[in-house]
C-alpha positions in Angstrom: 91.2 80.2 55.4 92.3 83.9 55.4 88.8 84.9 56.4 88.8 82.5 59.3 92.1 83.7 60.5 91.1 87.3 60.2 87.8 86.7 62.1 89.6 84.9 64.9 92.2 87.7 65.1 89.4 90.3 65.5 87.4 88.2 68.0 90.5 87.4 70.1 91.6 91.1 70.3 88.1 92.3 71.0 87.7 89.7 73.8 91.0 90.6 75.5 90.3 94.3 75.2 86.8 94.0 76.8 88.2 91.8 79.5 91.0 94.3 80.3 88.6 97.2 80.3 86.1 95.4 82.6 88.8 94.3 85.0 90.3 97.8 85.3 87.0 99.6 85.6 85.6 97.2 88.2 88.8 97.4 90.2 88.8 101.2 90.1 85.1 101.4 91.1 85.6 99.1 94.1 88.8 100.9 95.2 87.2 104.4 94.8 84.0 103.3 96.6 86.0 101.9 99.5 88.2 105.1 99.6 85.1 107.3 99.6 83.4 105.4 102.4 86.7 105.7 104.4 86.7 109.4 103.7 83.2 109.7 104.8 83.9 107.7 108.0 87.0 109.6 108.9 85.3 113.0 108.2 82.4 112.2 110.5 84.7 110.9 113.2 86.8 114.1 113.0 83.6 116.2 113.2 82.5 114.3 116.3 85.8 114.7 118.0 85.9 118.5 117.3 82.3 118.9 118.4 82.9 117.0 121.7 85.8 119.3 122.4 83.8 122.4 121.7 80.9 121.2 123.9 83.3 120.6 126.8 84.9 124.1 126.3 81.5 125.7 126.1 80.4 124.2 129.4 82.9 126.5 131.1 82.1 129.6 128.9 78.3 130.0 129.4 78.6 133.7 130.4 78.8 137.0 128.3 82.6 137.2 128.2 82.9 133.5 127.6 80.6 133.9 124.5 83.1 136.4 123.1 85.9 133.8 123.6 83.8 131.2 121.9 83.4 133.5 118.9 87.1 133.7 118.4 87.5 130.0 119.0 84.9 129.1 116.4 86.5 131.5 113.9 89.9 129.9 114.3 88.5 126.4 113.8 86.8 127.4 110.5 90.0 129.0 109.2 92.1 126.0 110.2 89.8 123.6 108.4 90.5 125.5 105.1 94.0 124.0 105.1 92.8 120.4 105.5 94.4 118.1 102.8 91.2 116.0 102.4 89.1 119.2 101.9 87.3 118.7 105.2 86.0 122.2 105.7 83.9 123.7 108.5 81.3 126.1 107.2 79.7 127.3 110.5 79.9 126.7 114.2 77.4 128.3 116.5 76.1 128.1 120.1 72.5 128.6 120.9 70.5 128.8 124.1 67.6 126.6 125.1 65.1 129.1 123.7 66.9 129.6 120.4 69.0 132.7 121.1 72.3 132.9 119.2 75.1 133.1 121.8 78.2 132.6 119.7 79.0 132.1 116.0 82.1 131.6 113.8 81.0 134.5 111.6 81.7 137.7 113.5 79.1 139.6 111.5 76.4 137.4 113.0 77.2 138.4 116.6 77.8 142.1 116.4 74.8 142.9 118.5 75.3 142.9 122.3 74.3 139.6 123.9 71.8 141.4 126.2 69.9 142.8 123.2 69.6 139.6 121.2 66.3 137.9 120.9 65.4 134.2 120.3 65.5 133.6 116.5 62.9 131.5 114.7 65.7 130.1 112.6 67.1 128.3 115.7 63.8 127.4 117.3 63.2 124.7 114.7 63.0 121.1 116.1 66.0 120.3 113.8 68.2 122.4 116.2 66.3 122.1 119.5 66.4 118.3 119.6 70.0 118.5 120.6 68.9 119.8 124.0 67.3 116.3 124.7 70.5 114.4 124.1 72.2 112.7 127.0 75.5 113.9 128.2 78.3 112.1 126.4 75.9 110.7 123.8 77.6 110.3 120.4 76.1 112.8 117.9 74.8 111.5 114.6 75.6 113.5 111.5 72.6 114.7 109.5 72.4 115.8 105.9 72.0 119.6 105.7 71.0 122.0 102.9 70.6 121.3 99.2 72.1 118.3 97.5 75.2 118.8 95.5 74.6 118.6 91.8 78.1 118.9 90.5 79.6 121.3 87.9 77.6 120.0 85.0 80.4 118.2 83.3 80.1 114.6 82.0 82.7 113.4 84.6 80.7 115.1 87.4 77.4 113.6 86.3 78.8 110.1 85.9 80.5 110.3 89.3 77.3 111.3 91.0 75.4 108.5 89.3 78.0 105.9 90.4 78.6 107.3 93.9 75.3 108.7 95.3 77.0 109.8 98.5 78.5 112.7 96.6 75.1 114.4 96.7 75.2 114.8 100.4 78.4 116.6 101.1 77.2 119.2 103.6 76.4 117.8 107.0 75.4 119.1 110.4 76.3 117.6 113.7 74.9 118.8 117.1 75.7 118.2 120.8 74.2 119.5 124.0 76.0 121.9 126.4 75.4 120.8 130.0 75.8 122.8 133.2 78.9 122.1 135.2 76.8 122.1 138.4 73.4 120.7 137.5 72.7 117.8 135.1 70.7 119.9 132.7 71.3 121.5 129.3 72.1 125.2 129.0 72.2 125.2 125.3 73.5 123.3 122.3 76.4 123.7 119.9 76.1 122.9 116.1 78.7 122.5 113.4 78.0 122.5 109.7 80.8 121.0 107.6 81.7 119.4 104.3 82.8 115.8 104.6 85.3 116.2 101.8 85.5 117.2 98.2 84.6 113.8 96.7 84.9 115.1 93.2 88.4 116.4 94.0 89.3 113.0 95.2 87.9 111.3 92.1 89.8 113.8 89.9 93.0 112.7 91.4 92.1 109.1 91.0 91.0 109.6 87.4 94.7 110.0 86.2 95.6 106.7 87.9 92.6 105.0 86.2 93.5 106.3 82.7 97.1 105.2 83.2 96.0 101.7 84.3 93.5 101.5 81.5 96.0 102.3 78.8 98.5 99.7 80.2 96.0 97.0 80.5 94.5 97.6 77.0 98.0 97.3 75.6 98.5 94.0 77.5 95.1 92.8 76.2 96.1 93.7 72.6 99.3 91.7 73.0 97.4 88.8 74.5 94.9 88.8 71.7 97.8 88.7 69.1 99.4 85.7 71.0 96.1 83.8 71.0 95.8 84.4 67.3 99.4 83.2 66.7 98.7 80.0 68.7 95.5 79.4 66.7 97.3 80.0 63.4 100.2 77.7 64.2 97.9 74.8 65.3 95.7 75.4 62.2 98.7 75.2 59.8 100.0 72.1 61.6 96.6 70.4 61.2 96.5 71.3 57.5 100.0 70.0 57.0 99.2 66.7 58.7 96.1 66.4 56.5 98.1 66.9 53.4 100.6 64.2 54.5 97.9 61.7 54.9 96.6 62.4 51.4 100.0 62.0 50.0 100.7 58.8 52.0 97.4 56.9 52.6 97.5 54.0 55.0 97.8 50.4 53.5 94.8 48.1 53.8 92.0 46.6 51.8 90.2 49.9 51.6 93.2 52.0 50.6 92.7 53.7 47.3 95.7 51.9 45.7 94.6 48.4 46.7 90.9 49.0 46.1 91.5 50.3 42.6 93.9 47.4 41.7 91.5 44.6 42.8 88.0 45.6 44.0 86.7 42.1 44.4 89.7 40.9 46.3 89.4 43.8 48.7 85.8 43.2 49.4 86.4 39.4 49.9 89.2 40.3 52.4 86.9 42.6 54.3 84.1 39.9 54.5 86.6 37.3 55.7 87.9 39.6 58.4 84.4 40.3 59.7 83.5 36.6 59.8 86.7 35.9 61.7 86.0 38.6 64.2 82.4 37.4 64.7 83.5 33.7 65.2 86.1 34.8 67.7 83.6 36.8 69.7 81.2 33.8 69.8 83.9 31.5 71.0 84.8 33.9 73.8 81.2 34.1 75.0 81.0 30.2 75.1 84.1 30.0 77.2 82.7 32.5 79.7 
């Protein structure tokens, strides 16, 4: 009896704890996954809006002095992005000509040389950059993964997060747009922006505290629920045992009761046979009437 109660107590607590852990973990995963998709969506839309604005500004600045203004404009945008609460940070913004010459850049050290002395760079003559010149005016740019994949900081939390949320690997993205002439419907160059969608691990770090708090609370609730299940089981078990003991102490009267049977075995057997004959005769009469 004690072994059965102890086994049920262990199983009930284990079941409730596993159920609580699974419910909290799955809820956290779905919530975090939805939030990260939303973060990715809002970051890409923010990048498109910024790039569209830059492209329109660049259309009116396609001359030497205008390039200098664009340098300052790009630099301010990069610095402002460092204050973003969602860690949406712009790494680079640069403007190139149709033949791959660097016209303006957010890093002042990249554009120290006079514009007249700059030559087309093989770095910007790759199809990856030049394909923006074939985009239609007003066409929505599509973000593309850029650079090496993010591998985390090597911690267990980082490795687990990357395995559960593969989008973390592709944090650095580039988006491009053509710069059209204000007079003729043709491209004069293209503008490109490299940015980080957001520090997903930073987001998960903030969510981890909430997850641990929820997990502890639900595990406590699961433990209490397991104890309550065991209490109900023990109460019903003892009630059943008590009823069984009552029946042993007060057996029902009848021909087969221990008291009557031991007093007169032959009389009890005769009474049973008479009862069976009576039941069979009654059943036969009912069938004839029907």
